N, C-alpha and C positions, 0 to 999 in steps of 0.2 A: 605559404602561412600552414604552419601546422595549431589545432584547432585541441585546444587538451578538455578532457572530456572530467568532470568533478559531479561525482554523487554526494545529493546533497541527504548521506542518511547513513545509518551502521550501520542498517539493517542485512544481519548476513544471504537473508533471503532476496531480498533487494540485486547487491550482488551476483549473488548465485544467478539468480533469472538472466541479467544482464551478460554474465558470461554465458549461460545455456545461446546466445544468439551471436556469440562474438564479439563481443562488445566490454573491453576490458576500461576500469575507469584509470583516468594518470593519477586522481588525490580522493582519497575519500573523506566528509568529516561532516558529521553534524550538528545540526543547524540549532540544536538546542531551542530550539523554540516552545514557550508556553502556549498549549494547544489546547484551553480554555475556553471560548465565548460564549461573555457574558448576553446570549441572546438565543430566549427557546421558540424569536418569527425563523430564524436563518432553521433553511431545512437540512435534511443531512448532504444533498448531493450537492448544494451550495456552500457547507463547510469543508469538506472536503476541495473541493477548488483554491476558499480560501487559503487553510494552512497550506496548502501542496505550492500554492505562491511567497505564502510569509517566507518558509523552510526556504524556495530559492533564494530568495530576496536577503532573507538573515546570512545564509552561506554564502551569497559575493559581498557584503561589505564585512565577514570574514575575511574571505579569499583576494576576492581581488585582482585572480591572474589576468594579466591579456590573451585576447585571443580563448578565451574561456566558455562551453559548455555546461549552468548548471544544469542539473537533473533532478530533481524534487518529485516527492507522490508521498500523499498521501490517500490512507486506506479508513470507509467510516462503514460501520455495519450500522441495520436501522429493522425495526418492527415497524413498520407505516414512516410515523416522522418520526419516530421513539429514537432517539441515539444509546446503541448496545457498546455502551464504555469498551474502553483497556483494564480489567480486573489487575489490582492490584494487590487484592485480599482475596482474603477467599469468601470473604462474606457478599464480594460482588459479583464472585466468581459463579458461584448459587443463585444470585438475584441472573442472572447471562443467561445461565442455562437454561431454567426455571422458560424463561422467556421466549427462549429459542427451538425448547424440546417440545416436535409434535407442529410446529408452525413454517407456515416461508416466509423469508427475509430475505434482501435485499443488501449487498453489496457494492459500496462504489468504490471506484479507487482513482484521481487525478493524478493525473500527472502534467508536469508546468517544468516549462526548458525557459534558461535565460540563453537566449545566442549574442556571437559573441560581438554584435550590435546592439544591447543591453534589450531587445524586445521581447515579453515575456505571453509564451503562446503554452496555452493550457489543452488539454483532451479530457475529458472523463467518460468511464466507463460502469454501467450498470450490470450488477449480474443476477441477476435473482435465484436461490436457493431454498431447498424445502428439506428441514430435515424430521425425522421422525423420530417418533415418541421414546423418548428413554423412557426405560425401566429404572428399577430405582437402585439393581445395580450398579446398573452402566451412569448413572448420575453420582454414588458412591465412590467410586473405581475414579471415574474424569478431576474428579474432581481434590483426588488424594495425589495423584500423576502431578498437577502442577503445571502442566501443557501450557493452562489458558491466562496464567499468568504474560499479565504486557503486553497480549495481543486484542489487536479488534474485532470488536464479539468472543474473546472469552478463547479463542481458536482457530487453530490452523487447521486447513484444508489439507493441507499434506501432510501429519500426523496424526493420530489417535480420531479424531471426529470426522476424517474421511469415512470413517462409517460410517458417520452419521449424516451422511447426505444422501436421501433418495434422487432427488434430482438438481442439475445446474444448468442452468440457459444463460447463457453467456459465458464468458472469458475465465477460465482456470486461471493462469496465471495473475490476472488482474488479483482475483479472492488472492494468494498467496502473497500477495504485493504491487505487483506491477503487471500492468498485460501491455505486451510483446510486441502485437502486432501495433498499438499505438505511439511506444515509446519506437522500433524503432519507422518507424512514418516520420514524426517527428525529428529525431537524430536525421535522418537523410534531408528533410526539409529546411535544416537550418547548412546541408554541407559537412554533417560528421559519416564520414561512410565505412561503417563498419569491415564490408566484405572481402578487403586486401589482408584482412586480422583474423578469415576462416580459414585460411593452407594452414593455420598455426597453432591449431584447436586437436 
């Protein structure tokens, strides 16, 4: 039985991270899940787990491929209990950057697999990051860069904002969008062995 891997994300970063470890999805499908959750009591880490599960469920309903594994993920940036949403407008980006500048924050990335037997298995990775205090010039220039658009927390650590990071404790790949160690273990655990592709890299 050949297992098919479906990546429930159109994120080029997640696809690139998977390819880094020799995992090449057979299909990439956007879940189009509404990420709004009307519950102020839900913790950021709980929201990441819930959304990753919703994405996996949604993509299975779209594809319904037999003998397939659905891989979904969600990343949340938070300062304390406050979630720093993905900015879609400049005002939102300004607010996000003001909140992160000179402070510690946490990045939660949840990975959810729907295996070939219909089971859902999740893992959560927490990474702690400290940003430098940004100068006015850095602040203005970063907003003008538009790199913040639709990024969790308003930044991509692999981009310009990498120069803002004083310290990181945890998984770098998780902050980019997919914790590779945990993802690899999940895939191996359900019988998806990527090692046979390593010779093709």
